[in-house]
N, CA, C, O and the ligand as a Tripos MOL2 file, in Angstrom:
@<TRIPOS>MOLECULE
protein
  245   243    62     0     0
PROTEIN
NO_CHARGES

@<TRIPOS>ATOM
      1 N           0.8240   -1.1930    0.0000 N.3       1 MET1
      2 CA          0.0000    0.0000    0.0000 C.3       1 MET1
      3 C           0.8640    1.2520    0.0000 C.2       1 MET1
      4 O           1.9360    1.2960    0.6040 O.2       1 MET1
      5 N           0.3840    2.2290   -0.6690 N.am      2 GLU2
      6 CA          1.1280    3.4750   -0.7040 C.3       2 GLU2
      7 C           0.2350    4.6440   -0.3210 C.2       2 GLU2
      8 O          -0.9320    4.7270   -0.7060 O.2       2 GLU2
      9 N           0.8310    5.5420    0.4520 N.am      3 LEU3
     10 CA          0.0950    6.7490    0.8220 C.3       3 LEU3
     11 C           0.8900    7.9420    0.3070 C.2       3 LEU3
     12 O           2.0250    8.1840    0.7150 O.2       3 LEU3
     13 N           0.2720    8.6610   -0.5830 N.am      4 THR4
     14 CA          0.9600    9.7910   -1.1890 C.3       4 THR4
     15 C           0.0970   11.0460   -1.1100 C.2       4 THR4
     16 O          -1.1050   10.9780   -0.8550 O.2       4 THR4
     17 N           0.7180   12.1600   -1.3290 N.am      5 LYS5
     18 CA         -0.0340   13.4090   -1.4110 C.3       5 LYS5
     19 C          -0.9270   13.3470   -2.6410 C.2       5 LYS5
     20 O          -0.5020   12.9250   -3.7160 O.2       5 LYS5
     21 N          -2.1540   13.7670   -2.4660 N.am      6 CYS6
     22 CA         -3.0940   13.7140   -3.5740 C.3       6 CYS6
     23 C          -2.7110   14.7270   -4.6500 C.2       6 CYS6
     24 O          -2.6020   15.9260   -4.3920 O.2       6 CYS6
     25 N          -2.5120   14.2190   -5.8480 N.am      7 LYS7
     26 CA         -2.1010   15.0840   -6.9520 C.3       7 LYS7
     27 C          -3.2910   15.6210   -7.7290 C.2       7 LYS7
     28 O          -3.1450   16.4760   -8.6030 O.2       7 LYS7
     29 N          -4.4560   15.1170   -7.4040 N.am      8 TYR8
     30 CA         -5.6270   15.4560   -8.1770 C.3       8 TYR8
     31 C          -6.5870   16.3360   -7.3900 C.2       8 TYR8
     32 O          -6.6370   16.2730   -6.1610 O.2       8 TYR8
     33 N          -7.3170   17.1220   -8.0760 N.am      9 LYS9
     34 CA         -8.3280   17.9430   -7.4110 C.3       9 LYS9
     35 C          -9.5710   17.0980   -7.2270 C.2       9 LYS9
     36 O         -10.4780   17.0750   -8.0590 O.2       9 LYS9
     37 N          -9.5710   16.3990   -6.0900 N.am     10 MET10
     38 CA        -10.6770   15.5010   -5.8400 C.3      10 MET10
     39 C         -11.2460   15.7510   -4.4670 C.2      10 MET10
     40 O         -10.6190   16.3890   -3.6210 O.2      10 MET10
     41 N         -12.4280   15.2470   -4.2570 N.am     11 ARG11
     42 CA        -13.0720   15.3500   -2.9600 C.3      11 ARG11
     43 C         -12.7140   14.1330   -2.1290 C.2      11 ARG11
     44 O         -12.4820   13.0410   -2.6480 O.2      11 ARG11
     45 N         -12.6750   14.3530   -0.8300 N.am     12 CYS12
     46 CA        -12.4880   13.2490    0.0960 C.3      12 CYS12
     47 C         -13.6220   12.2530   -0.1210 C.2      12 CYS12
     48 O         -14.7870   12.6310   -0.2360 O.2      12 CYS12
     49 N         -13.2620   10.9880   -0.1740 N.am     13 GLU13
     50 CA        -14.2540    9.9620   -0.5040 C.3      13 GLU13
     51 C         -14.9540    9.3790    0.7150 C.2      13 GLU13
     52 O         -15.7810    8.4750    0.5890 O.2      13 GLU13
     53 N         -14.6330    9.8800    1.8630 N.am     14 LEU14
     54 CA        -15.2170    9.2910    3.0530 C.3      14 LEU14
     55 C         -16.5880    9.8940    3.3670 C.2      14 LEU14
     56 O         -16.7010   11.0280    3.8310 O.2      14 LEU14
     57 N         -17.6000    9.1120    3.1030 N.am     15 GLY15
     58 CA        -18.9570    9.5160    3.4390 C.3      15 GLY15
     59 C         -19.3230   10.8700    2.8880 C.2      15 GLY15
     60 O         -19.0890   11.1630    1.7150 O.2      15 GLY15
     61 N         -19.8930   11.6900    3.7330 N.am     16 ALA16
     62 CA        -20.3680   13.0040    3.3100 C.3      16 ALA16
     63 C         -19.3760   14.0930    3.6780 C.2      16 ALA16
     64 O         -19.7650   15.2400    3.9010 O.2      16 ALA16
     65 N         -18.1230   13.7510    3.7430 N.am     17 CYS17
     66 CA        -17.0900   14.6810    4.1840 C.3      17 CYS17
     67 C         -17.0400   15.9180    3.2960 C.2      17 CYS17
     68 O         -17.3080   17.0300    3.7520 O.2      17 CYS17
     69 N         -16.6980   15.7190    2.0290 N.am     18 GLY18
     70 CA        -16.7200   16.8190    1.0860 C.3      18 GLY18
     71 C         -15.5100   17.7200    1.0770 C.2      18 GLY18
     72 O         -15.4410   18.6430    0.2640 O.2      18 GLY18
     73 N         -14.5430   17.4810    1.9650 N.am     19 ASN19
     74 CA        -13.3180   18.2750    1.9320 C.3      19 ASN19
     75 C         -12.4900   17.9180    0.7120 C.2      19 ASN19
     76 O         -12.7070   16.8860    0.0770 O.2      19 ASN19
     77 N         -11.5510   18.7720    0.3980 N.am     20 ARG20
     78 CA        -10.6460   18.4680   -0.6820 C.3      20 ARG20
     79 C          -9.7040   17.3650   -0.2120 C.2      20 ARG20
     80 O          -9.1910   17.4130    0.9050 O.2      20 ARG20
     81 N          -9.4820   16.3740   -1.0680 N.am     21 ALA21
     82 CA         -8.6130   15.2600   -0.7010 C.3      21 ALA21
     83 C          -7.1600   15.7110   -0.6510 C.2      21 ALA21
     84 O          -6.6690   16.3440   -1.5860 O.2      21 ALA21
     85 N          -6.4830   15.3890    0.4230 N.am     22 ASP22
     86 CA         -5.0780   15.7410    0.5810 C.3      22 ASP22
     87 C          -4.1590   14.5590    0.2980 C.2      22 ASP22
     88 O          -3.0070   14.7240   -0.1020 O.2      22 ASP22
     89 N          -4.6980   13.3690    0.5150 N.am     23 TYR23
     90 CA         -3.8730   12.1790    0.3750 C.3      23 TYR23
     91 C          -4.5480   11.1190   -0.4800 C.2      23 TYR23
     92 O          -5.7740   11.0360   -0.5550 O.2      23 TYR23
     93 N          -3.7160   10.3170   -1.1180 N.am     24 THR24
     94 CA         -4.2120    9.2170   -1.9200 C.3      24 THR24
     95 C          -3.6760    7.9190   -1.3490 C.2      24 THR24
     96 O          -2.4660    7.7390   -1.2050 O.2      24 THR24
     97 N          -4.5830    7.0250   -1.0300 N.am     25 LEU25
     98 CA         -4.2080    5.7190   -0.5200 C.3      25 LEU25
     99 C          -4.3990    4.7110   -1.6410 C.2      25 LEU25
    100 O          -5.5190    4.4590   -2.0850 O.2      25 LEU25
    101 N          -3.2930    4.1400   -2.0900 N.am     26 ALA26
    102 CA         -3.3580    3.2130   -3.2040 C.3      26 ALA26
    103 C          -2.9400    1.8160   -2.7640 C.2      26 ALA26
    104 O          -1.8990    1.6530   -2.1270 O.2      26 ALA26
    105 N          -3.7430    0.8040   -3.0990 N.am     27 PRO27
    106 CA         -3.4400   -0.5590   -2.6960 C.3      27 PRO27
    107 C          -2.1430   -1.0590   -3.3220 C.2      27 PRO27
    108 O          -1.4200   -1.8390   -2.7020 O.2      27 PRO27
    109 N          -1.8530   -0.6370   -4.4940 N.am     28 SER28
    110 CA         -0.6230   -1.0170   -5.1810 C.3      28 SER28
    111 C          -0.4360   -0.0510   -6.3400 C.2      28 SER28
    112 O          -1.0800    0.9970   -6.3970 O.2      28 SER28
    113 N           0.4320   -0.4020   -7.2460 N.am     29 ARG29
    114 CA          0.6520    0.4930   -8.3790 C.3      29 ARG29
    115 C          -0.4110    0.2990   -9.4450 C.2      29 ARG29
    116 O          -0.1110   -0.0260  -10.5940 O.2      29 ARG29
    117 N          -1.6240    0.4970   -9.0550 N.am     30 THR30
    118 CA         -2.7060    0.2210   -9.9770 C.3      30 THR30
    119 C          -3.3430    1.4880  -10.5260 C.2      30 THR30
    120 O          -4.2930    1.4280  -11.3060 O.2      30 THR30
    121 N          -2.8230    2.6180  -10.1210 N.am     31 GLY31
    122 CA         -3.3620    3.8490  -10.6730 C.3      31 GLY31
    123 C          -4.4950    4.4350   -9.8750 C.2      31 GLY31
    124 O          -4.8550    3.9310   -8.8110 O.2      31 GLY31
    125 N          -5.0470    5.4910  -10.3920 N.am     32 ILE32
    126 CA         -6.0260    6.3010   -9.6620 C.3      32 ILE32
    127 C          -7.3570    5.5870   -9.4550 C.2      32 ILE32
    128 O          -8.0550    5.8570   -8.4770 O.2      32 ILE32
    129 N          -7.7110    4.6980  -10.3440 N.am     33 ARG33
    130 CA         -9.0250    4.0550  -10.2860 C.3      33 ARG33
    131 C          -9.2810    3.2880   -8.9980 C.2      33 ARG33
    132 O         -10.3620    3.3840   -8.4160 O.2      33 ARG33
    133 N          -8.3060    2.5430   -8.5640 N.am     34 SER34
    134 CA         -8.5180    1.7020   -7.3780 C.3      34 SER34
    135 C          -8.0270    2.3630   -6.1020 C.2      34 SER34
    136 O          -8.0450    1.7440   -5.0380 O.2      34 SER34
    137 N          -7.5980    3.5870   -6.1910 N.am     35 SER35
    138 CA         -7.0900    4.2460   -5.0030 C.3      35 SER35
    139 C          -8.1880    5.0530   -4.3170 C.2      35 SER35
    140 O          -9.2510    5.3020   -4.8850 O.2      35 SER35
    141 N          -7.9020    5.4510   -3.0900 N.am     36 MET36
    142 CA         -8.8730    6.1680   -2.2930 C.3      36 MET36
    143 C          -8.3210    7.5280   -1.9190 C.2      36 MET36
    144 O          -7.1590    7.6540   -1.5320 O.2      36 MET36
    145 N          -9.1440    8.5270   -2.0340 N.am     37 HIS37
    146 CA         -8.6880    9.8840   -1.7690 C.3      37 HIS37
    147 C          -9.3110   10.4160   -0.4860 C.2      37 HIS37
    148 O         -10.5300   10.4230   -0.3140 O.2      37 HIS37
    149 N          -8.4400   10.8590    0.4030 N.am     38 LEU38
    150 CA         -8.9110   11.2860    1.7160 C.3      38 LEU38
    151 C          -8.3240   12.6290    2.1000 C.2      38 LEU38
    152 O          -7.1990   12.9580    1.7220 O.2      38 LEU38
    153 N          -9.0850   13.3980    2.8480 N.am     39 CYS39
    154 CA         -8.5500   14.6290    3.3800 C.3      39 CYS39
    155 C          -7.7380   14.2950    4.6320 C.2      39 CYS39
    156 O          -7.8600   13.1980    5.1760 O.2      39 CYS39
    157 N          -6.9300   15.2150    5.0770 N.am     40 SER40
    158 CA         -6.0530   14.9380    6.2150 C.3      40 SER40
    159 C          -6.8500   14.6700    7.4910 C.2      40 SER40
    160 O          -6.4280   13.8710    8.3270 O.2      40 SER40
    161 N          -7.9810   15.3200    7.6440 N.am     41 ALA41
    162 CA         -8.8030   15.1210    8.8360 C.3      41 ALA41
    163 C          -9.3240   13.6880    8.9080 C.2      41 ALA41
    164 O          -9.2380   13.0460    9.9560 O.2      41 ALA41
    165 N          -9.8590   13.1890    7.8060 N.am     42 CYS42
    166 CA        -10.3970   11.8290    7.7810 C.3      42 CYS42
    167 C          -9.2750   10.8130    7.9100 C.2      42 CYS42
    168 O          -9.4230    9.8160    8.6170 O.2      42 CYS42
    169 N          -8.1780   11.0470    7.2530 N.am     43 LEU43
    170 CA         -7.0520   10.1300    7.3280 C.3      43 LEU43
    171 C          -6.5550   10.0240    8.7650 C.2      43 LEU43
    172 O          -6.2640    8.9340    9.2570 O.2      43 LEU43
    173 N          -6.4630   11.1640    9.4240 N.am     44 GLY44
    174 CA         -6.0360   11.1740   10.8040 C.3      44 GLY44
    175 C          -7.0010   10.4330   11.7060 C.2      44 GLY44
    176 O          -6.6010    9.7430   12.6430 O.2      44 GLY44
    177 N          -8.2920   10.5920   11.4040 N.am     45 GLU45
    178 CA         -9.3070    9.9250   12.2060 C.3      45 GLU45
    179 C          -9.2320    8.4170   12.0100 C.2      45 GLU45
    180 O          -9.3410    7.6520   12.9690 O.2      45 GLU45
    181 N          -9.0500    8.0020   10.7880 N.am     46 ILE46
    182 CA         -8.9210    6.5760   10.4870 C.3      46 ILE46
    183 C          -7.6960    6.0040   11.1830 C.2      46 ILE46
    184 O          -7.7500    4.9170   11.7570 O.2      46 ILE46
    185 N          -6.6020    6.7340   11.1310 N.am     47 ALA47
    186 CA         -5.3720    6.2820   11.7630 C.3      47 ALA47
    187 C          -5.5660    6.1170   13.2640 C.2      47 ALA47
    188 O          -5.0900    5.1540   13.8640 O.2      47 ALA47
    189 N          -6.2660    7.0620   13.8520 N.am     48 GLU48
    190 CA         -6.5380    7.0110   15.2810 C.3      48 GLU48
    191 C          -7.4320    5.8230   15.6200 C.2      48 GLU48
    192 O          -7.1900    5.1130   16.5960 O.2      48 GLU48
    193 N          -8.4640    5.6150   14.8120 N.am     49 LEU49
    194 CA         -9.3690    4.4970   15.0380 C.3      49 LEU49
    195 C          -8.6450    3.1770   14.8850 C.2      49 LEU49
    196 O          -8.8520    2.2510   15.6700 O.2      49 LEU49
    197 N          -7.7980    3.0890   13.8770 N.am     50 ALA50
    198 CA         -7.0470    1.8660   13.6350 C.3      50 ALA50
    199 C          -6.1220    1.5850   14.8020 C.2      50 ALA50
    200 O          -5.9830    0.4440   15.2430 O.2      50 ALA50
    201 N          -5.4990    2.6280   15.2910 N.am     51 ARG51
    202 CA         -4.5830    2.4800   16.4050 C.3      51 ARG51
    203 C          -5.3330    1.9530   17.6410 C.2      51 ARG51
    204 O          -4.8490    1.0700   18.3490 O.2      51 ARG51
    205 N          -6.5060    2.5100   17.8740 N.am     52 LYS52
    206 CA         -7.3110    2.0780   19.0140 C.3      52 LYS52
    207 C          -7.8100    0.6510   18.8230 C.2      52 LYS52
    208 O          -7.7660   -0.1610   19.7460 O.2      52 LYS52
    209 N          -8.2850    0.3560   17.6180 N.am     53 ALA53
    210 CA         -8.8610   -0.9580   17.3460 C.3      53 ALA53
    211 C          -7.8260   -2.0660   17.4460 C.2      53 ALA53
    212 O          -8.1450   -3.1780   17.8670 O.2      53 ALA53
    213 N          -6.6100   -1.7760   17.0670 N.am     54 MET54
    214 CA         -5.5680   -2.8000   17.0580 C.3      54 MET54
    215 C          -4.8510   -2.9350   18.3950 C.2      54 MET54
    216 O          -4.0960   -3.8780   18.6330 O.2      54 MET54
    217 N          -5.1130   -1.9670   19.2490 N.am     55 ARG55
    218 CA         -4.4770   -2.0010   20.5500 C.3      55 ARG55
    219 C          -5.1720   -3.0410   21.4310 C.2      55 ARG55
    220 O          -6.3990   -3.1450   21.3950 O.2      55 ARG55
    221 N          -4.4350   -3.7990   22.2060 N.am     56 PRO56
    222 CA         -5.0600   -4.7620   23.1220 C.3      56 PRO56
    223 C          -6.0320   -4.0480   24.0560 C.2      56 PRO56
    224 O          -5.7380   -2.9720   24.5760 O.2      56 PRO56
    225 N          -7.2090   -4.6730   24.2620 N.am     57 SER57
    226 CA         -8.2780   -4.0120   24.9920 C.3      57 SER57
    227 C          -7.9030   -3.6340   26.4260 C.2      57 SER57
    228 O          -8.4230   -2.6590   26.9680 O.2      57 SER57
    229 N          -7.0220   -4.3870   27.0250 N.am     58 GLU58
    230 CA         -6.6620   -4.0810   28.4230 C.3      58 GLU58
    231 C          -5.9080   -2.7790   28.5580 C.2      58 GLU58
    232 O          -5.7620   -2.2500   29.6600 O.2      58 GLU58
    233 N          -5.4250   -2.2540   27.4330 N.am     59 GLU59
    234 CA         -4.7030   -0.9860   27.5010 C.3      59 GLU59
    235 C          -5.6210    0.2190   27.4080 C.2      59 GLU59
    236 O          -5.1680    1.3570   27.5280 O.2      59 GLU59
    237 N          -6.8860   -0.0200   27.2000 N.am     60 GLU60
    238 CA         -7.8200    1.0960   27.1010 C.3      60 GLU60
    239 C          -7.9350    1.8170   28.4300 C.2      60 GLU60
    240 O          -8.1050    1.1980   29.4800 O.2      60 GLU60
    241 N          -7.8430    3.0990   28.3660 N.am     61 ALA61
    242 CA         -7.8830    3.8600   29.6080 C.3      61 ALA61
    243 C          -9.1930    4.6270   29.7030 C.2      61 ALA61
    244 O          -9.4240    5.3360   30.6830 O.2      61 ALA61
    245 ZN        -12.5630   13.8310    4.6480 Zn       62 ZN62
@<TRIPOS>BOND
     1     1     2 1
     2     2     3 1
     3     3     4 2
     4     3     5 am
     5     5     6 1
     6     6     7 1
     7     7     8 2
     8     7     9 am
     9     9    10 1
    10    10    11 1
    11    11    12 2
    12    11    13 am
    13    13    14 1
    14    14    15 1
    15    15    16 2
    16    15    17 am
    17    17    18 1
    18    18    19 1
    19    19    20 2
    20    19    21 am
    21    21    22 1
    22    22    23 1
    23    23    24 2
    24    23    25 am
    25    25    26 1
    26    26    27 1
    27    27    28 2
    28    27    29 am
    29    29    30 1
    30    30    31 1
    31    31    32 2
    32    31    33 am
    33    33    34 1
    34    34    35 1
    35    35    36 2
    36    35    37 am
    37    37    38 1
    38    38    39 1
    39    39    40 2
    40    39    41 am
    41    41    42 1
    42    42    43 1
    43    43    44 2
    44    43    45 am
    45    45    46 1
    46    46    47 1
    47    47    48 2
    48    47    49 am
    49    49    50 1
    50    50    51 1
    51    51    52 2
    52    51    53 am
    53    53    54 1
    54    54    55 1
    55    55    56 2
    56    55    57 am
    57    57    58 1
    58    58    59 1
    59    59    60 2
    60    59    61 am
    61    61    62 1
    62    62    63 1
    63    63    64 2
    64    63    65 am
    65    65    66 1
    66    66    67 1
    67    67    68 2
    68    67    69 am
    69    69    70 1
    70    70    71 1
    71    71    72 2
    72    71    73 am
    73    73    74 1
    74    74    75 1
    75    75    76 2
    76    75    77 am
    77    77    78 1
    78    78    79 1
    79    79    80 2
    80    79    81 am
    81    81    82 1
    82    82    83 1
    83    83    84 2
    84    83    85 am
    85    85    86 1
    86    86    87 1
    87    87    88 2
    88    87    89 am
    89    89    90 1
    90    90    91 1
    91    91    92 2
    92    91    93 am
    93    93    94 1
    94    94    95 1
    95    95    96 2
    96    95    97 am
    97    97    98 1
    98    98    99 1
    99    99   100 2
   100    99   101 am
   101   101   102 1
   102   102   103 1
   103   103   104 2
   104   103   105 am
   105   105   106 1
   106   106   107 1
   107   107   108 2
   108   107   109 am
   109   109   110 1
   110   110   111 1
   111   111   112 2
   112   111   113 am
   113   113   114 1
   114   114   115 1
   115   115   116 2
   116   115   117 am
   117   117   118 1
   118   118   119 1
   119   119   120 2
   120   119   121 am
   121   121   122 1
   122   122   123 1
   123   123   124 2
   124   123   125 am
   125   125   126 1
   126   126   127 1
   127   127   128 2
   128   127   129 am
   129   129   130 1
   130   130   131 1
   131   131   132 2
   132   131   133 am
   133   133   134 1
   134   134   135 1
   135   135   136 2
   136   135   137 am
   137   137   138 1
   138   138   139 1
   139   139   140 2
   140   139   141 am
   141   141   142 1
   142   142   143 1
   143   143   144 2
   144   143   145 am
   145   145   146 1
   146   146   147 1
   147   147   148 2
   148   147   149 am
   149   149   150 1
   150   150   151 1
   151   151   152 2
   152   151   153 am
   153   153   154 1
   154   154   155 1
   155   155   156 2
   156   155   157 am
   157   157   158 1
   158   158   159 1
   159   159   160 2
   160   159   161 am
   161   161   162 1
   162   162   163 1
   163   163   164 2
   164   163   165 am
   165   165   166 1
   166   166   167 1
   167   167   168 2
   168   167   169 am
   169   169   170 1
   170   170   171 1
   171   171   172 2
   172   171   173 am
   173   173   174 1
   174   174   175 1
   175   175   176 2
   176   175   177 am
   177   177   178 1
   178   178   179 1
   179   179   180 2
   180   179   181 am
   181   181   182 1
   182   182   183 1
   183   183   184 2
   184   183   185 am
   185   185   186 1
   186   186   187 1
   187   187   188 2
   188   187   189 am
   189   189   190 1
   190   190   191 1
   191   191   192 2
   192   191   193 am
   193   193   194 1
   194   194   195 1
   195   195   196 2
   196   195   197 am
   197   197   198 1
   198   198   199 1
   199   199   200 2
   200   199   201 am
   201   201   202 1
   202   202   203 1
   203   203   204 2
   204   203   205 am
   205   205   206 1
   206   206   207 1
   207   207   208 2
   208   207   209 am
   209   209   210 1
   210   210   211 1
   211   211   212 2
   212   211   213 am
   213   213   214 1
   214   214   215 1
   215   215   216 2
   216   215   217 am
   217   217   218 1
   218   218   219 1
   219   219   220 2
   220   219   221 am
   221   221   222 1
   222   222   223 1
   223   223   224 2
   224   223   225 am
   225   225   226 1
   226   226   227 1
   227   227   228 2
   228   227   229 am
   229   229   230 1
   230   230   231 1
   231   231   232 2
   232   231   233 am
   233   233   234 1
   234   234   235 1
   235   235   236 2
   236   235   237 am
   237   237   238 1
   238   238   239 1
   239   239   240 2
   240   239   241 am
   241   241   242 1
   242   242   243 1
   243   243   244 2
@<TRIPOS>SUBSTRUCTURE
     1 MET1         2 RESIDUE 1 A MET
     2 GLU2         6 RESIDUE 1 A GLU
     3 LEU3        10 RESIDUE 1 A LEU
     4 THR4        14 RESIDUE 1 A THR
     5 LYS5        18 RESIDUE 1 A LYS
     6 CYS6        22 RESIDUE 1 A CYS
     7 LYS7        26 RESIDUE 1 A LYS
     8 TYR8        30 RESIDUE 1 A TYR
     9 LYS9        34 RESIDUE 1 A LYS
    10 MET10       38 RESIDUE 1 A MET
    11 ARG11       42 RESIDUE 1 A ARG
    12 CYS12       46 RESIDUE 1 A CYS
    13 GLU13       50 RESIDUE 1 A GLU
    14 LEU14       54 RESIDUE 1 A LEU
    15 GLY15       58 RESIDUE 1 A GLY
    16 ALA16       62 RESIDUE 1 A ALA
    17 CYS17       66 RESIDUE 1 A CYS
    18 GLY18       70 RESIDUE 1 A GLY
    19 ASN19       74 RESIDUE 1 A ASN
    20 ARG20       78 RESIDUE 1 A ARG
    21 ALA21       82 RESIDUE 1 A ALA
    22 ASP22       86 RESIDUE 1 A ASP
    23 TYR23       90 RESIDUE 1 A TYR
    24 THR24       94 RESIDUE 1 A THR
    25 LEU25       98 RESIDUE 1 A LEU
    26 ALA26      102 RESIDUE 1 A ALA
    27 PRO27      106 RESIDUE 1 A PRO
    28 SER28      110 RESIDUE 1 A SER
    29 ARG29      114 RESIDUE 1 A ARG
    30 THR30      118 RESIDUE 1 A THR
    31 GLY31      122 RESIDUE 1 A GLY
    32 ILE32      126 RESIDUE 1 A ILE
    33 ARG33      130 RESIDUE 1 A ARG
    34 SER34      134 RESIDUE 1 A SER
    35 SER35      138 RESIDUE 1 A SER
    36 MET36      142 RESIDUE 1 A MET
    37 HIS37      146 RESIDUE 1 A HIS
    38 LEU38      150 RESIDUE 1 A LEU
    39 CYS39      154 RESIDUE 1 A CYS
    40 SER40      158 RESIDUE 1 A SER
    41 ALA41      162 RESIDUE 1 A ALA
    42 CYS42      166 RESIDUE 1 A CYS
    43 LEU43      170 RESIDUE 1 A LEU
    44 GLY44      174 RESIDUE 1 A GLY
    45 GLU45      178 RESIDUE 1 A GLU
    46 ILE46      182 RESIDUE 1 A ILE
    47 ALA47      186 RESIDUE 1 A ALA
    48 GLU48      190 RESIDUE 1 A GLU
    49 LEU49      194 RESIDUE 1 A LEU
    50 ALA50      198 RESIDUE 1 A ALA
    51 ARG51      202 RESIDUE 1 A ARG
    52 LYS52      206 RESIDUE 1 A LYS
    53 ALA53      210 RESIDUE 1 A ALA
    54 MET54      214 RESIDUE 1 A MET
    55 ARG55      218 RESIDUE 1 A ARG
    56 PRO56      222 RESIDUE 1 A PRO
    57 SER57      226 RESIDUE 1 A SER
    58 GLU58      230 RESIDUE 1 A GLU
    59 GLU59      234 RESIDUE 1 A GLU
    60 GLU60      238 RESIDUE 1 A GLU
    61 ALA61      242 RESIDUE 1 A ALA
    62 ZN62       245 GROUP 0 **** ****
């Protein structure tokens, strides 16, 4: 997977966000079609959620 700065003028694809996409998440070198475009806010939120979800439950404070 690759995460790059979004080179295209696209909207964030997450739900009804509507912000301008800042980053492109691509599964592989397959081009723009299969990639996902996210704004920094949504990307950060996903990263935070992933971090929490993958963390062992006993560490939850
Ligand atoms: Zn967004």
